[in-house]
C-alpha positions in Angstrom: 32.8 34.8 -48.3 31.2 38.1 -47.4 28.2 39.5 -49.3 29.1 41.0 -52.6 32.6 39.5 -52.7 32.0 37.3 -55.7 33.1 39.7 -58.4 33.0 38.1 -61.9 36.1 39.3 -63.6 35.8 37.1 -66.7 34.6 40.1 -68.7 38.2 41.5 -68.3 39.7 38.7 -70.4 41.4 40.2 -73.5 40.1 43.7 -72.7 42.6 46.4 -73.7 43.1 48.5 -70.6 45.1 51.7 -70.2 46.0 53.0 -66.7 47.3 56.5 -66.5 49.4 56.9 -63.4 49.9 53.1 -63.5 53.2 53.1 -61.7 51.6 54.6 -58.6 50.0 52.9 -55.6 46.4 52.4 -56.9 47.3 52.2 -60.6 49.9 49.5 -60.2 47.6 47.5 -57.9 44.9 47.8 -60.6 47.4 46.6 -63.2 48.2 43.5 -61.2 44.5 42.6 -60.8 43.6 43.2 -64.5 46.5 41.1 -65.7 45.6 38.3 -63.3 42.2 38.1 -65.1 43.5 38.1 -68.6 43.4 41.7 -69.7 46.0 43.4 -71.9 47.4 46.3 -69.8 49.1 49.5 -70.9 50.6 51.7 -68.2 51.0 55.4 -68.9 53.2 57.3 -66.4 55.9 60.0 -66.3 57.2 59.1 -62.8 56.5 62.6 -61.5 58.0 62.5 -58.0 55.1 64.6 -56.7 52.7 61.8 -57.6 54.2 58.8 -56.0 55.0 56.6 -58.9 57.5 53.8 -58.3 58.9 51.4 -61.0 59.4 48.8 -58.3 55.6 48.5 -58.1 55.6 46.5 -61.4 58.8 44.6 -60.9 57.0 41.2 -61.3 54.8 42.2 -64.2 57.0 44.5 -66.2 57.4 42.0 -69.0 53.6 41.5 -69.2 52.5 45.2 -69.7 53.0 47.9 -72.2 54.9 50.6 -70.4 54.6 54.2 -71.8 56.7 56.8 -70.2 54.9 60.0 -71.0 52.9 62.8 -69.4 49.1 63.3 -69.4 49.9 66.9 -70.2 51.2 65.7 -73.6 47.9 65.6 -75.6 49.4 64.1 -78.7 50.8 61.1 -76.8 47.6 60.5 -74.9 45.7 60.7 -78.1 48.0 58.2 -79.8 47.7 55.6 -77.1 44.0 56.0 -76.4 42.9 54.4 -79.6 41.8 50.8 -79.6 41.5 50.7 -75.8 38.4 49.3 -74.1 38.8 50.8 -70.6 40.7 53.8 -69.3 41.4 54.1 -65.6 42.6 57.6 -64.7 44.8 57.0 -61.6 47.0 60.0 -62.4 47.0 62.8 -59.9 49.0 65.3 -57.9 47.8 64.1 -54.5 49.3 66.4 -51.9 46.9 68.8 -50.1 49.8 70.9 -48.7 51.7 71.0 -52.0 48.6 72.1 -53.8 48.4 75.1 -51.5 52.1 76.0 -52.2 51.9 75.3 -55.9 48.3 75.7 -57.1 49.3 76.0 -60.8 51.0 72.6 -60.9 48.1 71.0 -59.1 45.7 72.6 -61.6 47.7 71.4 -64.5 47.8 67.7 -63.4 44.4 67.4 -61.8 42.6 69.7 -64.2 44.2 70.0 -67.6 45.5 66.5 -67.5 41.9 65.2 -67.1 40.7 67.4 -69.9 43.4 66.1 -72.1 42.3 62.5 -71.5 38.6 63.3 -72.0 39.3 65.3 -75.2 41.4 62.4 -76.6 38.5 60.1 -75.9 36.0 62.4 -77.5 38.1 62.8 -80.6 39.5 59.3 -81.1 37.7 56.6 -79.0 34.2 57.3 -77.8 33.6 53.6 -77.3 36.0 53.4 -74.3 34.8 53.2 -70.7 36.4 56.0 -68.7 36.8 55.5 -64.9 37.9 58.6 -62.9 39.3 58.5 -59.3 37.8 61.2 -57.1 38.4 61.9 -53.5 36.2 62.1 -50.4 38.0 65.3 -49.4 36.4 67.2 -52.2 33.3 67.5 -49.9 35.1 69.7 -47.4 33.4 70.1 -44.0 30.6 67.7 -43.3 27.1 69.4 -43.4 25.2 66.3 -42.5 26.0 62.7 -41.9 26.5 60.3 -43.3 27.9 62.1 -46.3 26.4 60.8 -49.6 26.8 61.5 -53.3 24.5 64.5 -53.2 26.2 66.2 -50.3 27.3 69.8 -51.0 30.9 70.3 -51.9 33.0 73.1 -50.3 36.6 71.9 -50.6 39.1 73.5 -48.2 42.3 73.1 -50.2 43.3 73.4 -53.9 43.9 69.7 -54.5 40.4 68.8 -53.3 38.9 71.7 -55.3 40.7 70.6 -58.5 39.5 67.0 -58.0 36.0 68.2 -57.6 36.1 70.2 -60.8 37.8 67.4 -62.7 34.9 65.1 -61.7 32.5 67.6 -63.2 34.5 67.6 -66.4 34.1 63.8 -66.6 30.4 63.9 -66.1 30.0 66.7 -68.6 31.8 64.8 -71.3 29.8 61.7 -70.5 26.5 63.4 -70.9 27.4 65.7 -73.8 29.2 63.2 -76.0 27.7 59.9 -75.0 30.9 58.6 -73.4 30.5 55.9 -70.7 32.1 57.4 -67.6 32.1 56.6 -63.9 33.6 58.4 -60.9 34.7 56.7 -57.7 35.5 58.9 -54.8 38.0 57.1 -52.6 38.8 57.6 -48.9 42.2 57.1 -47.4 43.5 54.1 -49.3 46.3 52.0 -47.7 48.2 48.9 -48.4 51.1 47.4 -50.4 52.8 49.6 -53.0 51.9 52.9 -51.4 54.3 55.8 -51.1 55.1 55.7 -47.4 58.1 58.1 -47.2 56.1 61.4 -47.1 53.0 62.9 -45.6 52.1 64.1 -49.1 50.7 60.7 -50.0 48.0 60.4 -47.3 48.5 60.4 -43.6 47.7 56.7 -43.2 50.5 55.5 -45.5 52.9 58.0 -44.0 52.0 56.7 -40.5 52.6 53.1 -41.8 56.0 54.2 -43.1 57.0 55.6 -39.8 55.9 52.5 -37.9 57.8 50.2 -40.3 60.9 52.1 -39.2 59.9 51.9 -35.5 59.5 55.6 -35.4 57.0 57.6 -33.3 53.8 58.7 -35.1 52.8 62.4 -34.6 49.1 63.2 -34.5 47.9 66.8 -34.6 45.6 68.0 -31.8 43.7 65.2 -30.0 43.2 63.1 -33.2 39.5 62.7 -32.4 38.3 63.5 -36.0 36.7 60.6 -37.7 38.1 59.2 -41.0 37.3 56.4 -43.4 40.2 54.1 -44.5 40.0 51.4 -47.1 42.4 48.6 -48.1 43.8 48.8 -51.6 42.4 45.5 -52.8 38.9 46.7 -51.9 39.5 49.9 -53.8 40.7 48.0 -56.9 37.7 45.7 -56.8 35.4 48.7 -56.7 37.2 50.3 -59.7 37.0 47.2 -61.7 33.3 46.6 -60.9 32.5 50.2 -62.1 34.5 49.6 -65.3 32.7 46.4 -66.3 29.1 47.5 -65.3 26.8 49.5 -67.5 24.9 50.5 -64.3 27.8 52.7 -63.4 27.6 54.9 -66.5 27.4 58.6 -65.6 27.4 57.8 -61.9 29.4 58.9 -58.9 30.1 56.5 -56.1 31.8 56.7 -52.7 33.9 53.6 -52.5 34.6 53.5 -48.8 34.9 51.1 -45.9 32.0 50.4 -43.5 33.7 51.5 -40.3 35.1 54.9 -39.3 38.0 55.5 -36.9 39.4 58.5 -35.3 42.9 59.5 -36.5 44.2 58.6 -33.0 42.6 55.1 -33.3 44.2 54.7 -36.8 47.6 55.6 -35.4 47.1 53.2 -32.4 46.2 50.4 -34.8 49.2 51.0 -37.0 51.5 50.9 -34.0 49.8 47.7 -32.7 50.0 45.8 -36.0 53.2 47.2 -37.6 55.7 49.0 -35.4 57.1 49.6 -31.9 57.1 53.4 -31.8 54.6 55.5 -29.9 51.8 57.9 -30.8 52.6 61.5 -29.8 50.1 64.4 -29.9 51.3 67.9 -30.8 49.6 71.2 -31.6 48.2 71.9 -35.0 50.5 73.7 -37.4 48.7 76.9 -38.5 48.9 76.0 -42.2 47.3 72.6 -41.6 44.6 73.8 -39.2 43.0 76.1 -41.8 42.4 73.2 -44.2 41.2 70.6 -41.7 37.7 69.4 -42.3 36.8 67.7 -39.0 34.8 64.5 -39.0 34.2 62.8 -42.4 31.5 60.1 -42.0 30.7 58.7 -45.4 28.0 56.4 -46.7 28.8 53.6 -49.2 25.2 52.5 -49.6 24.9 53.6 -53.2 27.7 51.5 -54.5 26.5 48.5 -52.5 23.0 48.9 -53.9 23.8 49.6 -57.6 27.1 47.7 -58.1 26.8 45.0 -55.4 30.2 46.0 -54.1 31.1 45.5 -50.4 34.5 46.1 -48.7 36.1 42.9 -47.6 39.1 43.7 -45.4 38.9 45.5 -42.1 41.7 47.8 -40.8 43.6 45.3 -38.6 43.9 42.6 -41.3 44.8 45.1 -43.9 47.6 46.4 -41.8 49.0 42.9 -41.2 49.0 42.3 -45.0 50.7 45.7 -45.5 53.5 44.9 -43.1 54.1 41.5 -44.7 54.6 43.2 -48.1 57.0 45.9 -46.9 59.1 43.7 -44.8 60.6 42.2 -48.0 61.2 45.5 -49.9 61.1 48.5 -47.5 64.2 50.1 -48.9 62.5 50.6 -52.3 59.8 52.8 -50.6 61.8 55.1 -48.3 63.3 57.3 -51.0 
């Protein structure tokens, strides 16, 4: 067993957990893990097609969770369901960088007002809850020094990343001003089972995986030399849970990232090697994507290791093998 892998989840037993965006990739994976360790789980989701929710993600646990079909923009509904909960994971987001540039108002509603709604519901009706917010590594923008750490300046290059940066600040403000226990985990490119793989709007890694599963070629912009951090979903889930159950995480921001960085071209090559039979093709950058490109993103995970004793467990190749195994049995449910 690797260092830091012995996460004691006994504290989750009988905890009342609410996951907004719980039908999505990370949210549904979190629901499975929390149920496994004896928690009572409520999933709150409106199945917005722009956010990647999929009812198939909970096919084997649907009778074990409370499923609430509603929108985080509905303040009354959020407020009604937030009471008597012990932990709230906010996994709800509009996740597409390109869509946020085309429809900034929608992105602002989901990633801004939707977070305020949850925080305000907590402030008014349940200040004893632990609130865990998912952030993104892309909110940093272009790397000013490496490795990027939690005090690195933030200059986002697209609306999605900017809104995620601002919503993180909302969370920290509510935590400090109102004594609410909050934590923020900034995630890198999460991949694995239950991801939306049919569109590039849901991270390039999962889209590449979707193409490979169909034995299609993978298209990489430019030379693909820019470095990225990719993390397997189980590692992501363990980091979120560790933050939720630890008092050391209160009012803290953490990068929950893998140890190793790969170029985009290397990631594509690994996906072809472990999943599909297509090829990797290189094409010129589309103008609209070039202007938001950030270059290398080399990120440190030393803070979360030191404070929460969390260490990623699964490297890229093994994670891709597990991912292929999952989709081979249910690919049709993820290509629409």
